[in-house]
N, C-alpha and C positions, 0 to 999 in steps of 0.2 A: 393241429393243424388247417392251414385253409388247402384251399386251392390249385394258391399261389405260390409255395414256399416246395410244397411235395410237387417231384419233375412226374412225368407221367409215366407213360411205360413205353410208348411213345422213342416221347424224350430220352430216358431208358439206352434204350434197343439201340435207338441214333449214337445218342455217348459209348458204346457197347460196340459196334460195329467200326465208329474213327477210332475204339483204342486199336480193334485189332487190322483195319486198313491199318496204323500205324508196326503192328508189331511184321504186320506179314512188309512191309518197304524192310523193314531192316533186319529181316526172314531174308532176306535172297537181297537185301547187299552182304549180307554176310556170304550167300550162297559169291557174287559177281569177286566180291574177295579171297577169294576161299580158292578159288579157279584160275582167277590169275596170277598168285603163290605157285600152284599146279605148269601152271604154266610158264611160267618164269624162274623153277626149281625144273624143268625138262629140261628147258632152255640149257641149263646150268649144265647138267652133267651132259648134252649133247656136247657142249661145246668144250667142256674141256679134253687141256689133249689128250692125248693119249700120256698109258705109265711107259717113263723110262725102262728100257729091256736088262738096263745093270744101275746100282746105286750105289752110291759112296757112304756109308756110314760114319763120319767126323768123330772128329777127340772132341775132347775139354771145351774143347780152348784155337782158336783160330792158330797157332805156335805147336799143336799137338799133331804127332802123323795120322793120317784115320783108322776108326777102329777094323771096319772090314769091307771085305766089298760083298752085293749080293745081286741073288735075278732080282731086276723088277717083281715086286708085290712081295717079298720075301713078307710071314708075321713076325719074321725075329728083326728084322730090318729098327734099329731105336727111329725117337724121331727127329735125328741131327742127320739128313741123308741129303746126298742130291742125286739127279741125275747122271747119268755118264754112260757118254759110247764106249765101242765095244776094245774098241781101240787101246780108250785109257785104262780100264776094266784091265786087263794085259797088262799093263807099263802099271798100274799099282799091286797085280799079283808079282809082277815078278818083281818089286822093288821089296817082297815079305809084306806087303797087305797082307793076315789074315782070310781067306776063304769061310766066309759061311759055313759050319760044317751040317746047316742043318736044307741049305737051296742049293749047295754043291755051284756053286757059278764054275770055277775051276773047270769039271767039268763039263756042264754045258759051252763052255765056253773052248772046252780043245786044252785047256793051259797044264802044262806036265814041267813040274821042278827038275830044279838041274839041268 
């Protein structure tokens, strides 16, 4: 092989430097992207409306009666829930909708049956 086809040690080191600079720039872009995602996630958390005080667990279809009333954040509430006000929670309980036996919204609301 002659010297024209074989890169010099200096040429190989400069090539390595270009590769490493490109890797460093890519890593910095990844870091900046991750920092943006974390900031957006935190903004989303801060902008989230507060959890409702009371939940109404809905039936399987829109014509079915609600399944139960829960305290907001109850782990036993199903996926089909909507937040309700205190007065509405009391009306549903008075109308015969069952109070969750785990979070006991009836006790928190001061609801006495009968």
